N, C-alpha and C positions, 0 to 999 in steps of 0.2 A: 454539417458542425451541428449540431441540440444548442441553443441558446442558454438549456438546464438538465444539469446534469445532480448525481444523487450527490455531490465531492458541493454543489449549493445547496441542499438539503441542509449536507452535514452542519456546516457551515452558519444557514440559520437557525442549527438548533444550538451551540457553541454562542448566538448573540441572546435568543432566549432564557438560555440557562441564565445568562453573565459569567459564559468564563472570561479571567482575566484574558487581557487581548495581546498578554505577553504569552502566556499559556500555549495560547491560541494558536500563536507564530511559527513556535518553538514545536510545537507537534507538528502544525504542517507541514514544517521543514524537512525533519527529521523523516514524515513519513511519504512524502514524497523522492526525496533524492536517492531514495533507492530505486527508483523507478524512471528519476530522469537519468541518473548512471546505467542502469541497462540499455537505455534503448538509447543515447547517446552513443556509446561504444557497438552496440548492435548495429548503429544508424553508420558510423563510420570507419565501422571494417566491416562494412555488409559484403562486398565481392572478395576474403581475405580472409575473410573467419572461419576459423577451424572449426569441423563436429565439434565435440566434447563441449567445446564454448554454449553451445547450445542447451546443450542435455544441463548443465553448469543453473546456467538465466533463470529454463522455465522451472528447472529445481528448486532454485532458489525462491521462484516465484511463490511456485501453486504451492512447496514445501510453509514457507510461513505459511500463507493462506492455511492449510488442512492444522498445522500446529495451531491455530487460531482456535479453528473450529471445534478442536477435539477437548482445548483448553473450554471452553464455552461448554461446551456438550459435558464437561468433567464435574465441572465449577454444577451444572442447575442438575447431575442427580444426584450426586452427594448432597445438595441443598434438599431434594426434593422425597 
């Protein structure tokens, strides 16, 4: 386990730009909740989890990441 993660960098950056504390907490909870729920469910059903659920978790995780990347790229190319 590393003592310093990229999440720490983001937290420090939010402090530097003076992001309101309530906004930071709400965004942190909303951002962490899907991962927490997915890992909790996956761990609780490790031995008895159906194969289709693995696909849903992977598509959900990487699908959201892909959508964010595409949205950022589209925004950059539209303004360029």
